Each structure stands twice: as C-alpha cells, then as structure tokens.
C-alpha positions in Angstrom: 104.2 145.1 46.3 101.1 144.4 44.0 98.0 143.5 46.1 95.1 141.2 45.1 92.9 144.4 44.5 95.7 145.6 41.5 95.7 142.3 39.9 93.6 142.0 36.5 92.5 138.6 38.0 92.8 135.9 40.9 93.1 132.2 40.4 93.8 129.1 42.2 96.3 127.0 41.5 97.7 123.6 43.1 101.1 125.1 43.6 102.1 128.7 43.9 105.7 128.1 43.6 109.0 130.2 44.3 109.8 131.6 40.9 109.2 130.5 37.3 106.3 129.4 35.2 102.9 128.6 36.9 101.5 125.1 36.1 97.8 126.6 35.3 94.6 124.1 36.0 92.2 123.7 32.8 89.6 125.7 34.5 92.1 128.8 35.2 93.7 128.7 32.3 90.1 128.7 30.0 88.9 131.7 32.6 92.1 133.4 31.8 92.6 132.9 28.0 88.8 132.7 26.9 86.9 135.1 29.6 89.3 137.5 30.1 91.6 137.4 27.1 94.7 139.1 29.4 97.6 140.5 27.6 101.3 140.3 28.0 102.6 142.3 31.2 99.0 141.9 33.1 99.1 141.1 36.5 97.6 138.0 37.8 97.4 137.2 41.6 97.8 133.0 42.4 96.6 131.3 45.3 96.7 127.8 46.4 93.4 128.2 48.3 95.7 127.4 51.7 96.6 130.8 52.3 99.6 131.1 50.0 99.7 133.6 47.3 101.8 135.9 44.9 101.6 138.2 42.0 102.4 137.0 38.3 102.8 138.3 35.2 101.5 137.2 31.7 104.0 136.1 29.4 102.7 135.2 25.9 99.1 134.9 24.7 99.5 133.5 21.6 98.6 129.6 22.4 97.5 130.2 25.8 98.1 132.2 28.9 101.5 131.4 30.6 102.2 132.9 34.1 105.7 133.8 35.6 106.3 134.5 38.9 109.6 136.6 40.4 109.7 135.9 44.0 108.4 133.9 47.4 105.0 133.4 47.9 103.3 135.2 50.7 101.3 133.1 53.5 98.2 134.8 55.2 97.1 133.1 58.6 93.8 132.9 59.3 93.0 135.7 61.4 90.3 133.4 63.6 88.5 130.3 63.8 87.4 129.2 60.6 83.4 130.3 60.7 81.3 127.4 59.7 77.8 127.8 58.3 75.5 124.6 58.7 72.4 125.0 57.2 69.3 123.3 55.3 68.9 123.3 51.9 67.1 125.9 50.3 64.7 125.3 47.2 65.5 125.8 43.6 68.7 127.6 42.7 68.8 129.6 46.1 71.4 127.4 47.4 73.7 128.3 44.7 73.2 132.1 45.9 73.6 131.3 49.2 77.0 129.6 48.6 78.2 132.7 46.4 77.3 135.1 48.9 78.6 133.6 51.8 81.7 132.8 50.5 82.5 136.5 49.5 81.3 137.8 52.9 83.8 135.6 54.5 82.2 132.1 55.6 85.3 129.6 55.7 83.0 126.4 55.8 79.5 125.5 54.3 78.3 122.1 55.8 74.7 121.1 54.3 72.2 119.6 56.7 68.9 117.9 56.8 66.7 119.0 59.1 63.8 117.1 60.6 61.2 119.6 58.9 63.6 119.9 55.7 61.7 120.0 52.3 64.9 119.5 50.2 66.9 116.2 50.6 69.6 115.3 48.5 69.4 111.9 46.9 73.0 109.9 47.9 73.4 109.2 44.0 73.4 112.9 43.3 75.6 114.1 46.4 78.8 114.0 44.5 77.9 116.1 41.4 75.8 118.7 43.7 78.9 119.3 45.4 81.5 119.5 42.9 78.9 122.3 41.1 78.9 124.0 44.5 82.6 124.1 44.6 82.5 125.7 41.5 80.2 128.3 42.6 82.3 128.8 45.9 85.6 128.8 43.7 84.2 131.7 41.3 83.1 133.6 44.0 86.5 133.4 46.2 88.6 134.4 42.9 86.0 137.3 42.6 86.7 138.5 46.1 90.3 137.8 46.4 90.6 135.0 48.9 93.5 133.1 49.5 92.0 130.7 51.2 89.0 128.3 49.9 85.8 127.6 51.2 85.2 123.7 52.4 81.7 122.3 51.5 80.5 119.1 53.2 78.3 116.7 52.2 74.5 116.6 53.8 74.4 115.1 57.3 71.5 114.6 59.6 71.0 118.0 61.3 71.5 116.1 64.9 75.1 115.4 64.2 75.9 118.9 63.8 73.4 120.5 66.5 75.5 120.2 70.0 78.2 121.9 68.5 76.2 124.7 66.8 74.3 128.1 67.7 71.1 128.0 65.8 69.3 130.8 64.2 65.9 131.4 66.2 63.8 133.9 67.4 64.6 135.2 70.8 68.1 134.1 70.8 70.9 136.2 72.0 73.4 138.5 70.0 75.9 137.5 67.6 79.6 136.5 69.6 82.8 137.5 68.0 83.4 133.5 69.2 80.4 131.9 67.3 82.6 129.9 65.1 79.3 127.1 64.1 76.0 128.6 63.2 73.2 126.5 61.9 70.4 127.8 60.1 67.2 125.6 59.8 64.5 124.7 57.0 61.7 127.2 56.4 59.4 125.1 58.7 61.8 126.0 61.4 63.8 123.7 63.8 61.8 120.9 65.9 61.5 121.4 69.5 63.9 118.2 69.6 66.6 119.8 67.4 66.2 123.3 69.7 66.9 121.1 72.6 70.1 119.7 71.4 71.4 122.8 70.1 74.0 124.3 72.1 73.0 127.8 71.8 70.5 130.1 70.0 71.1 133.4 68.2 68.3 135.9 67.4 68.0 137.8 64.0 65.6 140.1 64.7 61.5 140.2 64.7 61.1 139.0 60.8 60.6 135.5 59.4 63.3 135.2 57.1 64.4 132.6 54.0 66.9 130.2 54.7 69.3 131.9 52.3 68.4 135.2 54.0 69.1 133.8 57.3 72.3 132.4 56.1 73.9 135.3 54.7 72.2 137.6 57.7 74.1 135.3 60.4 77.6 135.3 59.1 77.5 139.0 57.9 77.0 139.6 61.9 79.6 137.0 62.7 82.2 138.4 60.4 81.2 142.2 61.7 81.6 140.9 65.3 84.8 139.4 64.7 86.4 142.4 63.3 84.9 144.5 65.8 82.7 146.0 63.6 79.5 145.7 65.9 79.0 148.1 68.9 77.1 146.5 72.2 73.7 146.8 72.4 73.8 149.8 74.3 75.7 151.4 71.8 73.2 150.7 69.1 70.2 152.2 71.0 
C-alpha cells in the first residue's frame, strides 16, 4: 500500500469516502492545481484530519484536479493522550512560526493564554480572524508533515483558567515525563508568583533564558521524545 510519505501531496478533506470521486475543498483544489500542478496518475493522500486517510489517484487535470479512491480508508488512532501547548502570545510573526513548527514536531492542541505579564493581548474583535489565520498555518504544516490528525487552535483565555491543570516551564523545574500532556509557556517577563503557585507542576529546560517561541518548541520536542522513548534517564545522559 502507498504510504503518505510516498504521495506527491497530502490534503485534508471533509470525508475520505469509501471509493470513487473525492469532493475537494476549494483550498485543497487550489493547492493541487495551481501550486503543485499535479499530473494524471500521481498519488495524493487524503485525510479527514480525524485519524482516517487513504491514497487517491489524480484523474484528469484539464478543468481542475479530480481525485479517485479505490478502497477503504485507514484509521490511525492516537497513540498517546493529546499533547497540548498552552502559550503566551509572542510578539510579531513569531506566533505563526511557533504554530508551524510545533505542528510539524507533534503538538495536538495549542491553547493561547493571556498571562499577568503578557505584553501581547488579542482584542476580542480580532480573535476569530486571527484564529482562522493560525488554523491555515497549522493545516499547511500538517499537510507538509503528512499528519492525519489536525491541530486544534484555542482562543486566548486568562492563564489562571489553564494553570491548575498544567505543567509550567520554569527554571529549576523537574525533567519532562511521558505523562506530561499539558505544558504551559509564559510570557517573556515570566510567570508571576501567583501563577506559579497555581500551576500543577514545573518543568525546567536548562539554564538559559529562552524566548516564548523557543521554549514552546523545546518543551514540545522533549514531550514527543519522552513519549516515544527517545529520552534516556538522567543518569544515562550524564
């Protein structure tokens, strides 16, 4: 069976179907037709973003790409509890970069928070537009990395609503564990004392002070590695 890595492209659709023609969303059709310019016979993997996927074949590229399936979809269940990154919003376009790379590494959900020392705060009238833009960034990264589960983006909430269930990134914290499912990164000014007291636990990322987006990617990388048994024990590493 063709693997997703072998496919010429990977796109999200509403329904992977059980055989026959595939209904392509406008953005997917544009990507295949205008960006990739695929030819007849090339293989494209499709996914509903909820774990199901299957390979399809490009048929006819005259008036637009048409995809045909020839079998049943494959469902790939999550191997672990969904991994959530709760993060303060970094300045400028760094949030786009964080969402893109965290998606490629393996985050499942990104929840934005407004901490007590946050500098960047979204205005209410811009939340829907900003989230839609970030979802496009995440979807593009998920297609590139051939994911079958889309990343969920959550609108900003006060950090106090998240921290009681979260392991926060803070100097002097413990090492990452495979069971860490909700990790939180604070603003560049750091967590307040009150926020630290309300957090469930703390995890450290080394002696250096990291930017928000750097800390986010480091902690997600370590969480994914720990879940896949790629991190040795502290004694083994020294």
